[in-house]
N, C-alpha and C positions, 0 to 999 in steps of 0.2 A: 671620439674625444680627440682633443688635439692640442700640443702644444702652445702658449703663447706666441704669436707670429715673431716676435722679435726676441725670443728666449735665448736666441744665440750672444744676446748683449749681455745676459745674466751669467755668474758663476753657474760652474757646473753643478754645486749642490743645491741650486735653486731652480732648477729646472724641472719642478714637478707640478706647476699650477695648471690643471686641465680646464680647458674653456669650450663650452658650446655655442652654437652660432648667435645666439642673443648675446653672450658674453664678448664674442669678437666683435658685434657691432657697438658693446660699450666702448671696448678696448680703442676702435677708431675715434673716437670723440677727442676732438683738440684739446679739451681740459685733461687727459691724462699727463700730458706732457708738462702743466703746471702743478705747483705745489701749495699755491695759493688760489682760493676760488673764490669768485664774489655771488653773494648768495642770490643778489637779486640780479644781475646782469647776466652772471653764468648759470644759474639755477632756476632762474624765474620764480624764487620763492618769495612770500610777504613776510616783511619785516616788522616785527613790533616796532615802534618808535620808541617806547619808554626803555627798552632794553635791547639795543641795536645789534643786531649778531651779522655784520656785514661780509664778513669773509669767512672761510674755513681753511685754515692752515694744516699741512699735513709733513710740515718740516720737521716736526720734531718725531718722526717715526724713523726708527733707526734702521728698519729692515726694509728692504727695496721689496719683496714678497709682500710683506703685511702692510708696506704704503701702497702697492698697487691694488691689493684686495679691499682696503679701506678706501680708496677712489671709485672702486667698483660699487662698494657696499653705498655709499653716499648717492652717486648716481642712480640707483635704485631707488632706496629710501625718499631722495628727492623727489623723484616721479610720484611719488604718494602724497605728495604735497605736506609731509612734515613740517613743523617750525624750524627757522632756520637756527634759533638758539637749542633746541632740542639735537638736531645734526650736531652742532659745532659740540655740545656738551659729549655726544657719543665719541667724538675724534678726539675728545680731551682725555676720555677713560682709555681709550685705545693707545695715546700717548703713554701714560703712565704702564701700562701693560708691555709696551714695545721697549720702554726704557728697565723695565723689570727683566725682561727675558735677555736682553742682551747682558744685565750685568751677571745672569746665569749661563751666558754663553750658550743660548739658544740659537742655530743658526737655520736650521729646518723646522717645519711644522710638522714632522713627524716625530720632533720631540717633545711636543705637547702632550703631557698626560696627566693624570690623574695625581701625581707626586707632585709635577709642576704646579697644578693649582692649589694643592696643599700648600706648598711655598709661597705663593700670590697671597692665598688667604691671610697665613703669617704674617706676611708683609704689611698688607693694607691695615691690619689691625696693630700694626706698630705705629701707625700715621694718627697724626691727630685730626681724624675726620670722624664723622657720625657713621652708626650702623646704617643710618638711612643712605650716607653715600656710597657706602662699600655695598649694599645691595645694589645701587645704579651701575656702579662698576661690573658687578655681576650679569646685572641685566642685558648690558651693552654688548659683553662677551656673547653671551648667549644667543642676543639677537643675530651679531655678525658670524658666528661660526654656523648657526642654524642657516643664513640665508647663504653663505658659501657652499653649505652641504646641498642645499634645495635647488641652487643654481650649478651644481656639479664641479665647482671651480677645486673644493678642496674638503678633505672628510677630518673633523675634530670633532670627537666625540663630547658632548656638552651633558652627558650623565652626570657627572661629578656636582653640577649645580642644581641638580632637583634636591626640591626643600632647603637651598642655602638661599635662594633670593626669595624674601616674603615682604609685603606691606609692612610698613611699623604700624602696630597697632596705637589706636587713640587711646592715651591715657588722661580719661576722664577729669583727674586732678590737677590737670599739667595743661588745659587748655588756655589758650593766652587771651581770654579777654581782659579788657581794661578794668583794674578796680575802680571803684565808683569814687574814691577819694582821689585818683588819678585824675579822674573827667573832671572833677572841681577845678583842681589845680589848672588843668588845660585849660579850661573855662577862662580862669582869672588872668591867665596869662597869654590867651590867644592873640591879646591885641598887639603883642610884643613881634609877632609876625610880619611879613608883609602882606599888604592887603590879597593878592592873589592866592598866597598860601592859605591866611584864613578861612577864605570861600572856599579852598579844596579841602581843608578839612571838616566845614562844616556839612559839605556836599557828602564827603564819604561816610562821615560817621551818621549820617542822615539818610543815608542810600542803601549801605553794604555794599556800594560797587565793588568791583575787583578794583586794584589799583590800575592795572592797564587800560581798564575801562573809565576810569575816571581822568588819567592823564590823556586819553586819546577822544574823549567828549569832543564831538562836532560843535563848532560855534552855534550853529542853528540846531540846539537840541530841544527844545521846547514845542510840546503841542497841547492842545485844549482841546478835549472832546470830552462830549455829555457832562459837560460842568466840573471836570476834571483835570487839573495839570497832570501833565505826565513828562517823563523825561527821556528822551531819544538815545538810543546809544547803540552801539556793536558789541555783543557778548564776547569776551575772549576765548572761551573755550569753544564754541559752536559758530562763530563768526556769521551770525546772524543779528538783525536788526529787532532790537525788544523796546517795551518801554516800561517805565514804571511810574505807578502812582506817587504823587510827591504833594507837600502841601502847599499855601500859597506863600508862608514865610520862606520857604527854600528857592519857591520862584525869584522872590526881589532877591536873593543871592545870587541866582545865575544871571539874572539881568544886569545887576551891577556888574560880575565878571563881562557880560558882551559888550558893557559899554565900557570899561576898561580896555578890553581888546582891540575895539575899533578905535579908540582915543589912540593908542599906541601905536597900531601897526596900519590902521586903516583896511583896507579890503586884502592885504598881502598874506595874512595869515587865518586857515579857517577852523582853527581849533579853540575851545576854551579857555584851556588851562595852558599857561606858557611856561618858558623854564627862565633861566637866569645868567648873567652873563657878568656880575660883580663877583666879587672875591672876601672883600669886606663888607661890602652892602651890595642891596639888591638893585639890579639894573634890569629890568625886563627885557626877553630876548624872545624872537617869533620861532620857537621851536619846541617840541613836546619834551617835558622834563622829563629825566630818567630818574628809575624806581628810587634808585639810591640817593639822589639828591633830595625826594621826598621824605625819607625817613632819616637825612641826615640834618634838614632844616628842624625837624621836630625833636630829634635827640640833642642837638645844641640846645634847643629852648629849654629842655628836659635838665639837661646839666647845669646851666646858667641859672636858672630859677629853681632849681633843685625840687624838681616835681618828682615825688617819691612815694612809696607804699606807705602805708602804717609801721612796717617794720625798718622804715628809713632808707629803703633801698631806691637810689634814682633808676628811675621806670626807664626801661629801654623800647621805644617805640617800634612797631614793624606794623607797616601798611594793613597786611590782612588782619591782625587784632581788631580793626574798626568792624570790619567784616563779622568776626566771629562772635565780638560783644554785642551786635545789634541780633544777631541770632539766638543768643543766650537771653537778651533780653525780652525779645520775643516771643520766646519759650516761657519763660517765667510768668510774663503777662498772660498766658492761656492762650495764643494764637495757635490754631490748628497747624499740626506739621505740614500738611499740604500747601498750605498759605506760605509758609515761612519758606518750603522748597520753592515755592512760584516765586516769589517775591526775591529771594536770593540767587534764584536761577540753578540750586541743584539738584539739576538734572539728566537722566543719562538719554541717550538717542532713543532707548526702548520706552521710555516714560513719557515722551512726547505727546503720543496719542492722548494718554492717559490724561494730562493736565488740560486738555482742550476744554472741559467743563469747567474749569476754575476763570471764569472769564473775569477780565481785569476790572470791569466795574465793580464786582463782587469783591476783589482785592482791594479796591480804594475804599470801600465803606468800610470794610474790616480794619483796614489801617488807620482812617478816621477815627473809628470807635474807640481806640486805645487811648484816644487822649481827652476822654471824658475826665470830668473834674470825680474825685472820689475821696469820702469821710471814712475814717476806720476807728475802730474799737478794738481794745484788748480782751485780754482773758477776764479783767475786772469790769467789764462793760463801759468803760471809758472811754470818752472821745479823744484819741491820742494824735490824730493827724487829719489833717484836712489838705488837698492838692487839688488845684485847678489849674492846669497847663496854661501856662501865657505865650511859651513858645514852642510850636509843633516840631520845629526842626530837632531841638534834643530832646524831646519830652521822651522818646524811648529810650535812647542811649543814658537818661539821668538816671532811669530805674535801677534798683539794687539788682547784682546777678546773684540772684540767691541760690545756696547749695541743694537746697529741698526743694522739688515742685509737690504743691499738695493738689489735693483733688477740686478744692476750692479754697478761696481765702489766699493769703500771701504769706509766706515764711520770708520775715524779717530778719532773720539771724544777722548780727552785723559780723562774724567771723566765717569766712565763707568756707576755708579747707579744713577748720576742725571737725571731728566726728560730733554729730545732731545728739543731745544727751536725751531728747523726748519724742524719738521715733516713732512714729504712728501712735503718740498720743498730743497731736498738737493741740487739742482744745485747752489743756491747761497749760500750754507754753504762754510766756508772756510776748514770744515775738512771733507769734501766729497773729494776724491781723487781718479783720474780715470787714467787710462794707456791706450797703444795703442791698447791693447786687447778690449778695451771699445768704439772705435772709431765706429764701425758699430752700436752699441745702440744708440750714439748719436747722428749720422746723422739721425736715423729714427725718434728718438724724436723731431732732427729738424725740419724735413720734415712734422712732424705733426703738430707741434705747427705753422710753417708758415701758414699752411692750417686753423688752427684754429684762426689766426691772420687775415687772409684775409676774413674770415667769418663774426668776430667780427667787423670789418671795414665795410663791406658791409651791417651789421645790425646797425650799429652806436652806438656800446656798448663801450662806452667809457673805462671805469672804466676795463672791458675785456682787451680792447686792451692794457691801461698802464701795465697790470701785463704779460702779453704775449709778449710784447716788450722785457721787461726785461728778460723773458725767454730767447728767441731768441739772444739777446747779450750774455748772460752767455753759454749758448751753442756753440754761435761763438766762443767766447774766448777759449772755453776748446778744441773745434775741431781744432783751429788753432794751438794752443800749440803743442797738441799732434801728427798731421801731421809735425810741425818742427822737432820733437825727429824722428818720423818715417824717413824723408829725412834725418837726421843726420844718424841714422842706417845704 
């Protein structure tokens, strides 16, 4: 081990950083002398146009030794082709740690110990940041100090963080899908948005694309294969080209936007979605729209038109809500989990081989099957609803996001978050609607319940007989109502 070649320039107490041969090569990089690095020109990173991280600045790191180590850390991490925004966030978290240890008069790394981490934990919890953000601060310090130790530059024990960093669990009752009443109000007021924004909303809510995938769609994104239109795009997570089956109505929307781009920008712009140069009015600009701009347009509309929940709260739109909503509706429509994972690209690298058997042709057929017309009967056997989709673009997202997923039939409870009062007693519930597609399952259940009723009668089980008799009556009423519909059809 050797000291940093130019360590004589550092104060005596800072001459502690050890370097191996690899580290010495990194130190010779001309970037080390700069405090602001260009993510594209200097580091050769790919930058997402919708959330541009064009620079990484080390200016706010107060300690020379920590600044130098942070630069080495970024050189190593950028070589692993991590995203520019990810690396810039790492430095922002290190900035905060730097400011904290300056306040605590920490001058050398040997003063960093568990007691200091305890104080830093307390400090973070006094800030107005989320638990998830605090975990990201921890994760950055874990990665940073572990890399320093692995490279032999610096030894800081990270055992304190064991168990402190954890992924925030999904809270099932807080998943941000968009309520149906909000969808309806958005539909009614969509025409108030500029035409390109209207088309972007129609595309993202009908496909479940990630916002980066939507904003970076290529102009030439349509493909027609095997009598099925497909949308071609670059996946945001895995950076591979993929295709989604889409309906013809959505194809019309995409073609309208293609014509719009060519009319305004000719051949000078190769993306489907554009940005805006106006402040009080819309002026099309040939560049990729930023994520914040997309959300801002929708929330401006929500505020001006009072797009609200049933409780009267103005809805705050976030782009990822469209994706979560589509996943929720597909689940409640009975689509297999594997199909939803494939359609929304919820896949890990290990599962890519597993998905090969889910051909896109099959996916396209199942997606179209969701759009069939349906007639529903309730617990009285009465025809209560008929639905024939007129617009395939919005059909999936117009369906209710039901809290209860039943084995068959559909739960049409209007209040999503209140506890169900008839759990496991759907046959008696007025909100459980069934269609002719459920006839076979209903008849199977009727046969099973009649058998159980005969057995209860033989054994003299009076209370069980009463409950089973009510079940039989409910099932017979539903079956007769659906058979009447089937006969008319």
